[in-house]
C-alpha positions as CSV (number, residue, x, y, z in Angstrom):
1,M,83.9,82.3,57.5
2,G,80.8,80.4,56.5
3,A,78.0,82.8,56.6
4,E,80.1,85.7,57.6
5,R,82.4,88.1,55.5
6,G,85.4,89.8,57.1
7,V,86.1,93.4,56.0
8,G,88.9,94.9,57.8
9,M,88.0,94.8,61.4
10,L,84.4,94.1,60.6
11,V,82.7,90.7,60.5
12,L,79.4,91.0,58.8
13,S,76.6,88.4,58.7
14,V,75.0,88.0,55.3
15,P,72.1,90.1,56.1
16,S,74.1,92.9,57.4
17,A,76.4,92.8,54.3
18,L,73.5,92.8,52.0
19,V,72.2,96.1,53.5
20,R,75.6,97.7,53.9
21,F,76.9,97.0,50.5
22,G,73.4,97.2,48.9
23,Y,72.9,100.9,49.9
24,D,76.6,101.5,49.0
25,Q,75.4,100.5,45.4
26,I,71.9,102.1,45.3
27,S,72.6,105.3,47.2
28,G,72.0,107.9,44.4
29,A,69.1,105.8,42.9
30,Y,67.4,105.6,46.4
31,R,67.8,109.4,47.1
32,G,68.8,112.3,44.9
33,D,70.8,115.1,46.1
34,D,67.8,117.4,46.3
35,D,64.9,115.1,46.7
36,V,61.9,116.6,48.5
37,I,59.5,114.2,50.1
38,D,56.3,115.6,51.3
39,E,55.8,113.0,54.1
40,Y,59.1,113.6,55.7
41,R,58.5,117.4,55.9
42,E,55.1,116.5,57.4
43,W,56.7,114.2,60.0
44,I,59.4,116.6,60.9
45,D,57.3,119.8,61.0
46,G,55.1,117.9,63.6
47,L,58.0,117.4,66.0
48,D,58.4,119.7,68.9
49,L,61.9,120.9,68.4
50,E,63.5,123.7,70.8
51,P,66.3,125.6,69.1
52,G,69.4,123.5,69.5
53,A,67.5,120.3,70.2
54,R,69.8,117.3,70.1
55,V,68.6,114.7,67.3
56,L,69.9,111.4,66.4
57,D,69.0,109.8,63.1
58,L,69.3,106.1,63.1
59,G,69.8,104.9,59.7
60,C,70.3,108.5,58.2
61,G,71.2,107.3,54.8
62,C,72.6,110.3,52.6
63,G,70.8,112.9,55.0
64,I,68.3,113.8,52.4
65,P,65.7,114.9,53.2
66,A,65.4,114.2,57.0
67,D,68.6,115.7,58.4
68,R,68.4,118.6,55.9
69,L,64.9,119.3,57.2
70,L,66.0,118.9,60.8
71,V,69.0,121.4,60.5
72,A,66.8,123.8,58.9
73,R,64.6,123.5,62.2
74,G,67.7,124.5,64.2
75,A,68.4,121.1,65.5
76,E,71.9,119.6,66.3
77,V,71.9,116.4,64.3
78,L,74.0,113.3,64.5
79,G,73.3,110.7,61.8
80,V,74.3,107.1,62.0
81,D,74.3,104.7,59.2
82,F,76.0,101.6,58.1
83,S,76.7,102.5,54.5
84,E,80.0,104.2,53.9
85,E,78.6,105.8,50.6
86,Q,75.5,106.9,52.3
87,V,77.7,108.6,55.0
88,R,80.0,110.0,52.6
89,R,77.2,111.8,50.6
90,A,75.5,112.8,53.9
91,R,78.7,114.7,55.0
92,E,78.7,116.5,51.6
93,L,75.0,117.1,51.4
94,V,74.2,118.2,55.0
95,P,77.5,119.7,56.2
96,E,75.7,121.4,59.3
97,A,75.1,117.9,60.8
98,R,77.5,115.2,62.1
99,F,77.6,111.7,60.7
100,E,79.1,108.4,61.8
101,C,79.5,105.1,59.9
102,A,78.5,102.4,62.4
103,D,76.3,99.3,62.8
104,I,73.3,100.2,64.8
105,A,73.7,96.8,66.7
106,E,77.0,97.9,68.2
107,W,76.9,101.7,68.2
108,E,76.6,103.5,71.5
109,A,75.9,106.7,73.0
110,S,75.9,108.3,76.5
111,D,72.9,108.4,78.9
112,D,70.4,111.3,78.2
113,A,72.4,112.4,75.0
114,F,69.4,113.2,72.7
115,D,66.0,115.0,73.0
116,V,64.7,113.4,69.8
117,V,65.5,110.0,68.0
118,V,64.3,109.6,64.6
119,S,64.6,106.4,62.2
120,F,62.8,106.4,58.8
121,Y,62.8,103.2,56.8
122,A,66.0,101.9,58.5
123,L,64.8,99.5,61.4
124,I,63.1,97.4,58.8
125,H,66.6,96.2,57.8
126,V,67.7,95.3,61.1
127,P,67.4,91.7,62.5
128,R,64.5,91.7,64.8
129,D,66.5,90.5,67.8
130,V,68.7,93.5,67.4
131,Q,65.5,95.7,67.1
132,R,64.2,94.3,70.4
133,A,67.7,95.0,72.1
134,L,67.8,98.3,70.7
135,A,64.5,99.4,72.4
136,P,66.0,99.8,75.9
137,R,69.1,101.4,74.5
138,L,66.9,104.1,72.8
139,A,65.3,104.7,76.2
140,R,68.8,105.3,77.8
141,W,70.0,107.6,75.1
142,L,67.0,109.9,75.4
143,R,66.4,112.3,77.9
144,P,63.2,111.7,80.1
145,G,60.2,113.2,78.0
146,G,62.3,112.7,74.8
147,T,60.6,111.8,71.6
148,L,61.0,108.7,69.4
149,L,59.6,109.1,65.7
150,A,60.2,105.9,63.7
151,T,58.8,103.7,60.9
152,I,58.5,100.1,61.7
153,G,57.1,97.1,59.8
154,S,53.5,96.8,59.2
155,A,53.4,93.0,59.1
156,D,55.5,90.2,60.4
157,W,58.1,89.2,57.6
158,T,61.6,88.3,57.0
159,G,63.1,87.9,53.6
160,I,65.6,89.0,51.0
161,D,64.4,90.5,47.7
162,D,65.5,92.7,44.8
163,Y,65.6,96.5,45.7
164,L,66.6,98.9,43.0
165,G,68.6,96.2,41.3
166,Q,70.4,95.0,44.4
167,P,69.6,92.0,46.8
168,M,68.1,93.4,50.0
169,F,67.4,92.1,53.4
170,W,64.3,93.1,55.4
171,D,63.1,91.8,58.9
172,H,60.3,93.1,61.1
173,A,57.8,91.5,63.5
174,D,54.2,92.6,63.6
175,P,53.6,96.2,64.7
176,D,51.8,95.3,68.0
177,T,55.1,93.2,68.8
178,T,57.5,96.0,68.0
179,V,55.3,98.5,69.9
180,G,55.4,96.2,72.9
181,W,59.2,96.4,72.9
182,L,59.1,100.0,73.1
183,T,56.4,100.0,75.8
184,D,58.4,97.5,77.9
185,A,61.4,99.9,77.4
186,G,59.6,102.9,79.0
187,F,58.0,104.7,76.1
188,D,54.4,105.9,76.0
189,V,53.2,105.4,72.3
190,R,51.2,108.6,71.5
191,S,50.2,107.7,67.8
192,R,50.5,105.0,65.2
193,R,49.5,105.3,61.6
194,F,49.9,103.2,58.4
195,V,52.1,104.8,55.8
196,P,51.2,103.0,52.4
197,E,54.0,102.2,50.0
198,G,53.2,100.5,46.8
199,D,51.1,97.4,47.4
200,S,52.1,97.3,51.3
201,G,53.4,100.0,53.7
202,H,54.9,100.8,57.1
203,E,53.7,102.1,60.4
204,L,54.7,105.4,61.6
205,V,55.2,105.4,65.5
206,H,55.4,108.6,67.8
207,A,56.4,107.6,71.3
208,V,57.5,109.6,74.3
209,L,60.0,108.3,76.9
210,R,58.4,108.3,80.5
211,G,60.1,110.6,82.8
């Protein structure tokens, strides 16, 4: 298959396979069962969540800590992740939420299905052409006035590097470009801030879908 690998009914590109199988291997090293991360708590505490708010977590990982925090706020959470091991752990660790194992590039939801979409440290592993195509899909899935809270790349970079002992793929445009995709899709960006990590970092974007 050249640069692709067939897995059952899936056909994965090399970047997708690196992300999917990489997180299968590093799931426990990346997040422990009871990890508490202050920045996640701060971000989720800042969300205006009504009881029963419908929240989609794209790239939910093992559900820790974001989805555990969200269900504690009374949200109805659906998490989507590409890694089977991450989803397996999420179902055990956050049984109050629902989880699906799926490729963000292909997964679909009905119109106006969610009040909030969150995505933390996941879009940075998605090819940028998929990210660009995802922006109008997010707008369709959210109700008018719905909220998007996501981390995006803080610089233009594509590459494969070691991450916790596994090769991992990253791809992100510069943040102004990514924010432009959201604006074109109908979002008003309310805030942006740099989130440091090691020698670099990411950008946290809070946007609201125009009604």
